[in-house]
Steps between C-alpha positions, in 0.01 A plus 500: 500500500750240624772638272444851635522376859806290413673805347453679833624208713752734659222692682395178678864420570553843660188452715630158603848631576356782714289246692795264554725783622227626734446146634871434554545832678232408753685175580848651521387801704215360712525780757395750235305787650138564416593819314746310283243229435245765406742661255605166350142387455401836355786490249420141402125561460566819301749329265275196462207725411703708255625187320143369471377829355796503260420149380131595463589780259752287309264206446276559200193335655514720815391248764309702760620272785860621445391863519290450812775297671750771407284784627438314828876449540572867429231612746633261767853634446398866505282456811787323674737791428240766581425349842852421614384497862263214421449248777602136465140381490401753233801399290402136536149576375640694201726204418216250554255675267772565241597129501135389474421733207828414327427130543150526358622685191785251449248215514288683240806549278599133541153384398499732198844377391428128549421450130796706385797377705600169648550468874285798586478334840796716610290813468199329660717373787647848553147639515379238747808543721463877490131488596561243776786707638277807508223308676748363755617851591144634497374244751812480722650852512630478856731204438809703588711748308801276436281210388313727262826640361620144433167401345511806276857413404408139422202613294706752304779248442266225372295747295819641346635155412174410324502832314859442388412146386205632299708782351776268382243255366352785296849599389556143380169509314605824330828342386320190369257706295787710361682192361460451124297193408 
């Protein structure tokens, strides 16, 4: 299983890169309009979901958590595009529930991989941060549009960095297992 995931390290790296770019954009263009934020979030959630579904079908053991996380991401992305006139509060709830569900499934994946890879804490930490971020938005939605944009940007940036770290760690594992003994 680990070798299959390691061979597809690039999918995690692309997810991480998309998250980092999304996060940086929110910091460099903080006055982004709600419509732009909706479109950026929709694109990110859709891509994140598609990459998860792709990895699910490429991994021989077909971990159901990847498929469910992917489908939730795709649904969140499609709903965001379908309801482009969505209000700020509704968008925040979509983001909150998406982050909570994503976090729970990342925690499940981290626990399942704890016997297979070292330092699975990165995946567990990503899951905990994702769930906490979702809960924060869920219980404090009226904190202000600019603050929420910056929080979303910080979350995406940190999440993307952890994904990139995990992807390159898997890439290193793949190279180590490919070396002749």
